[in-house]
C-alpha positions as CSV (number, residue, x, y, z in Angstrom):
1,X,-1.2,-78.2,-5.6
2,X,-0.5,-77.3,-8.5
3,X,-2.2,-74.0,-10.2
4,X,-4.7,-75.1,-13.0
5,X,-4.4,-73.3,-15.9
6,X,-6.3,-72.7,-19.2
7,X,-4.3,-71.2,-22.2
8,X,-6.8,-69.9,-24.4
9,X,-6.4,-69.2,-28.7
10,X,-6.3,-65.7,-29.7
11,X,-9.9,-63.6,-30.1
12,X,-11.2,-66.2,-28.2
13,X,-14.7,-66.3,-28.5
14,X,-15.0,-67.2,-24.1
15,X,-14.5,-65.6,-21.3
16,X,-15.5,-67.4,-19.1
17,X,-13.6,-69.6,-16.3
18,X,-10.3,-70.6,-16.7
19,X,-6.9,-69.5,-14.7
20,X,-6.1,-70.7,-11.2
21,X,-9.8,-71.0,-9.1
22,X,-10.2,-73.7,-12.4
23,X,-12.4,-76.9,-11.0
24,X,-11.8,-75.5,-7.2
25,X,-13.0,-78.2,-4.8
26,X,-12.6,-80.9,-7.0
27,X,-15.5,-79.8,-9.2
28,X,-16.5,-77.2,-12.2
29,X,-19.0,-74.4,-11.3
30,X,-21.4,-73.5,-14.0
31,X,-19.8,-70.5,-15.4
32,X,-16.9,-73.5,-15.8
33,X,-19.0,-76.0,-17.2
34,X,-20.8,-73.5,-19.4
35,X,-17.8,-71.8,-20.8
36,X,-16.4,-75.8,-22.2
37,X,-19.8,-76.6,-23.1
38,X,-19.8,-74.3,-25.8
39,X,-19.3,-75.2,-29.2
40,X,-16.8,-72.2,-29.9
41,X,-15.0,-72.6,-27.0
42,X,-11.3,-71.3,-27.6
43,X,-9.2,-73.1,-24.9
44,X,-6.4,-74.6,-26.3
45,X,-4.9,-76.2,-23.2
46,X,-6.5,-77.1,-20.1
47,X,-4.2,-78.0,-16.7
48,X,-6.6,-80.0,-14.7
49,X,-4.3,-82.2,-12.4
50,X,-4.2,-82.9,-9.3
51,X,-7.8,-81.6,-8.6
52,X,-9.6,-84.3,-6.8
53,X,-12.3,-84.9,-9.8
54,X,-14.7,-87.2,-9.5
55,X,-15.8,-90.2,-12.0
56,X,-19.2,-87.3,-12.7
57,X,-16.9,-84.5,-13.4
58,X,-14.9,-87.3,-16.0
59,X,-17.7,-87.5,-17.9
60,X,-18.7,-84.4,-18.3
61,X,-15.4,-82.9,-19.5
62,X,-15.6,-85.8,-21.6
63,X,-18.1,-84.4,-23.0
64,X,-17.2,-81.7,-23.9
65,X,-14.2,-83.5,-25.8
66,X,-17.0,-84.9,-28.0
67,X,-17.4,-81.9,-29.6
68,X,-14.5,-79.2,-28.9
69,X,-12.5,-78.1,-31.8
70,X,-10.5,-75.9,-30.2
71,X,-8.5,-78.3,-27.7
72,X,-5.7,-79.7,-28.5
73,X,-4.1,-80.6,-25.0
74,X,-5.9,-82.4,-22.0
75,X,-3.7,-82.6,-18.4
76,X,-6.2,-84.6,-16.1
77,X,-3.3,-86.6,-14.2
78,X,-4.0,-88.0,-10.0
79,X,-7.6,-87.3,-9.9
80,X,-10.2,-89.8,-8.9
81,X,-11.1,-91.1,-12.6
82,X,-12.0,-95.1,-12.5
83,X,-13.9,-97.1,-15.0
84,X,-16.7,-94.5,-15.5
85,X,-14.6,-91.8,-17.1
86,X,-12.4,-93.8,-18.4
87,X,-15.3,-95.0,-20.7
88,X,-16.4,-91.2,-21.4
89,X,-13.2,-90.3,-22.4
90,X,-12.7,-93.0,-25.0
91,X,-16.0,-92.3,-26.1
92,X,-15.0,-89.0,-26.9
93,X,-11.5,-90.1,-28.6
94,X,-13.9,-91.4,-30.9
95,X,-16.0,-88.4,-31.9
96,X,-13.4,-85.9,-31.6
97,X,-11.4,-84.9,-34.1
98,X,-8.2,-82.3,-32.9
99,X,-7.3,-83.4,-29.7
100,X,-3.8,-84.0,-29.8
101,X,-1.9,-84.9,-26.2
102,X,-4.2,-86.8,-23.0
103,X,-2.6,-87.3,-20.2
104,X,-4.5,-89.6,-17.4
105,X,-1.3,-91.0,-15.5
106,X,-1.7,-91.4,-11.4
107,X,-5.8,-92.6,-11.7
108,X,-7.8,-95.4,-10.6
109,X,-8.3,-96.5,-14.0
110,X,-9.1,-100.8,-14.4
111,X,-9.5,-103.2,-16.5
112,X,-12.9,-102.7,-18.2
113,X,-11.6,-98.7,-18.4
114,X,-8.3,-99.6,-20.0
115,X,-10.0,-101.9,-22.6
116,X,-12.3,-98.9,-23.8
117,X,-9.1,-96.8,-23.6
118,X,-6.8,-99.1,-25.6
119,X,-10.5,-99.7,-28.2
120,X,-10.4,-96.4,-29.0
121,X,-6.8,-95.5,-29.4
122,X,-6.9,-98.1,-32.4
123,X,-9.3,-95.5,-34.2
124,X,-8.5,-93.1,-33.2
125,X,-6.8,-90.7,-35.4
126,X,-5.6,-87.0,-33.7
127,X,-4.0,-88.1,-30.6
128,X,0.3,-87.7,-30.8
129,X,0.5,-88.0,-26.9
130,X,-1.4,-90.5,-24.6
131,X,0.2,-91.0,-20.8
132,X,-2.0,-93.7,-19.4
133,X,0.6,-94.9,-16.0
134,X,0.1,-94.8,-12.5
135,X,-2.4,-97.3,-12.5
136,X,-2.5,-101.4,-11.0
137,X,-3.2,-103.0,-14.3
138,X,0.0,-102.4,-15.7
139,X,0.2,-105.1,-17.8
140,X,-3.7,-104.9,-19.6
141,X,-2.0,-101.7,-20.4
142,X,0.6,-102.3,-22.8
143,X,-1.1,-105.1,-23.9
144,X,-3.7,-103.2,-24.8
145,X,-1.8,-100.4,-25.8
146,X,0.2,-103.0,-27.6
147,X,-2.8,-104.1,-29.8
148,X,-3.8,-100.4,-31.1
149,X,-0.4,-99.2,-32.1
150,X,-0.4,-101.3,-35.2
151,X,-3.8,-100.0,-36.4
152,X,-3.0,-95.8,-35.0
153,X,-1.2,-93.7,-37.0
154,X,-0.4,-90.7,-35.2
155,X,0.7,-91.5,-32.3
156,X,4.3,-90.4,-31.5
157,X,4.9,-90.5,-27.4
158,X,3.2,-93.2,-25.3
159,X,3.4,-93.4,-21.7
160,X,3.0,-96.1,-19.3
161,X,5.3,-95.3,-16.2
162,X,4.4,-96.6,-12.5
163,X,2.4,-99.3,-13.3
164,X,4.0,-102.4,-12.4
165,X,4.0,-104.0,-15.9
166,X,6.0,-107.0,-15.8
167,X,7.3,-108.8,-18.2
168,X,4.2,-110.4,-19.8
169,X,3.4,-106.7,-20.7
170,X,6.0,-105.8,-22.3
171,X,6.3,-108.0,-24.1
172,X,3.1,-107.8,-25.6
173,X,3.3,-103.5,-25.8
174,X,7.0,-105.4,-28.2
175,X,4.6,-107.2,-30.3
176,X,2.8,-104.0,-31.8
177,X,5.5,-101.8,-31.7
178,X,7.6,-104.6,-34.1
179,X,4.4,-103.1,-36.2
180,X,4.2,-100.0,-35.8
181,X,6.0,-96.6,-38.1
182,X,5.0,-93.4,-35.2
183,X,6.3,-94.0,-32.4
184,X,9.4,-91.4,-31.3
185,X,9.1,-91.7,-27.5
186,X,8.1,-94.2,-25.0
187,X,8.6,-93.6,-21.2
188,X,8.8,-97.0,-19.2
189,X,10.1,-96.1,-16.2
190,X,9.4,-96.9,-12.9
191,X,7.9,-101.0,-13.5
192,X,8.9,-104.3,-13.3
193,X,9.7,-104.9,-16.8
194,X,13.1,-106.7,-15.8
195,X,15.3,-108.5,-18.1
196,X,13.0,-110.7,-20.0
197,X,10.6,-107.7,-21.1
198,X,13.3,-105.5,-22.3
199,X,14.8,-108.4,-24.0
200,X,11.8,-108.4,-25.8
201,X,11.5,-105.3,-26.7
202,X,15.2,-104.8,-27.9
203,X,14.3,-108.1,-30.4
204,X,11.2,-106.1,-31.7
205,X,12.9,-103.1,-31.7
206,X,15.8,-104.5,-34.0
207,X,13.6,-106.0,-36.5
208,X,11.7,-102.8,-37.1
209,X,13.8,-100.4,-39.1
210,X,10.7,-98.6,-39.8
211,X,10.5,-97.9,-35.5
212,X,11.3,-94.1,-35.8
213,X,12.3,-94.5,-31.5
214,X,13.9,-91.7,-30.8
215,X,13.8,-91.5,-27.1
216,X,13.5,-94.8,-24.1
217,X,12.9,-94.6,-20.2
218,X,13.9,-97.9,-18.8
219,X,15.1,-96.4,-15.3
220,X,14.3,-98.2,-12.4
221,X,12.7,-101.3,-13.7
222,X,15.0,-104.2,-12.3
223,X,17.7,-104.8,-15.1
224,X,20.9,-106.8,-14.8
225,X,23.4,-106.8,-18.0
226,X,21.3,-109.7,-19.2
227,X,18.8,-106.2,-20.1
228,X,22.3,-103.8,-21.1
229,X,23.2,-107.0,-23.6
230,X,20.2,-107.4,-25.1
231,X,19.9,-103.5,-25.7
232,X,23.3,-103.1,-26.4
233,X,22.7,-105.8,-29.9
234,X,19.8,-103.5,-30.8
235,X,21.8,-99.8,-30.5
236,X,24.7,-101.3,-32.3
237,X,22.8,-101.1,-35.5
238,X,20.1,-98.2,-35.2
239,X,20.0,-95.4,-36.6
240,X,17.6,-93.1,-34.7
241,X,17.5,-93.3,-30.5
242,X,19.0,-90.4,-29.4
243,X,18.4,-90.9,-25.4
244,X,18.5,-94.3,-23.7
245,X,17.6,-93.9,-20.1
246,X,18.8,-96.6,-17.8
247,X,19.7,-95.2,-14.5
248,X,18.2,-96.8,-11.1
249,X,18.4,-100.1,-12.3
250,X,21.5,-103.5,-11.4
251,X,23.7,-102.8,-14.1
252,X,27.1,-103.7,-13.3
253,X,30.6,-103.1,-15.1
254,X,30.1,-106.6,-17.4
255,X,26.6,-104.5,-18.9
256,X,29.0,-101.1,-18.9
257,X,30.7,-102.7,-21.6
258,X,28.7,-104.1,-23.3
259,X,26.9,-100.8,-23.7
260,X,29.6,-99.1,-24.5
261,X,31.0,-101.3,-27.2
262,X,27.2,-100.7,-29.2
263,X,28.0,-96.5,-28.3
264,X,31.3,-97.3,-30.9
265,X,29.0,-98.6,-33.9
266,X,26.2,-96.2,-32.5
267,X,27.6,-92.4,-33.6
268,X,24.1,-91.1,-32.1
269,X,22.5,-92.4,-29.1
270,X,23.5,-91.5,-25.7
271,X,23.4,-93.4,-22.7
272,X,22.4,-92.7,-18.8
273,X,23.4,-95.3,-16.3
274,X,23.5,-93.4,-13.4
275,X,22.5,-95.1,-10.3
276,X,23.9,-98.6,-11.2
277,X,26.5,-100.5,-9.2
278,X,29.2,-99.7,-11.6
279,X,33.3,-99.6,-10.2
280,X,35.5,-97.1,-10.9
281,X,36.9,-99.7,-14.1
282,X,33.1,-98.8,-15.2
283,X,33.2,-95.1,-14.7
284,X,36.4,-94.7,-16.5
285,X,34.8,-96.8,-19.7
286,X,31.9,-94.3,-19.3
287,X,34.3,-91.3,-19.3
288,X,35.4,-92.4,-23.1
289,X,32.4,-91.1,-24.2
290,X,31.7,-88.2,-22.8
291,X,28.3,-87.0,-22.4
292,X,27.3,-90.0,-24.5
293,X,27.8,-92.4,-21.5
294,X,26.5,-90.6,-18.1
């Protein structure tokens, strides 16, 4: 099990807790609670992932976030947080004025919890990174994040992975991205977006020239040549993308040809297409672009 770590600010006034023993046994002990609840607790990063933490512990941590003025990054991946903890974290996001990165993927958060988090994201003005994947309500997660994006002015990276997101969720997310000007990284791998969902995203990207997207991950989404053609049309005119990951899909030589044509017009982006059913001819086409087409 990965260790839990806590990084402190220089000259930290709080010296209790932290280290590899943090949250042992799926709970916080009294010293750890006291440390986190101190108004001047100087922890900058909290790593508390894969600790089997329950909703009760999540609510306690959320209450800490309401007033903590130093924490910048909180990793809470793959615990047992459900809707009660998610609602508590959402309330904390409305009050905390310093937290920059929140990782909640891999928790069994349901529809009500995601609705609370989505509403909070629309109003929060400090988060730059949010990760909400690894649940069974991927379409609703995407819809709620998409609804928040036109109003949120600070988010730079959004991750919704392993969430069973389908074309409808991707289309709802695309609608929000079409009216956003801050997102630089979008991680959507290991979903069920399909060609229709990816084409909706590509059209939104093409219509929104103000979107500074530089990293897009779509690996393992059941994509075929139709998705490749849609992405190629966007890539040919895009000026910001640096990396597009399409590995583990069902794109063959025809799709490779479409993407290669776009790379000829786009002098910046690189495309990863490993694990797709391309032939030797497709591999030869990719080799013309060297490390830009892997």
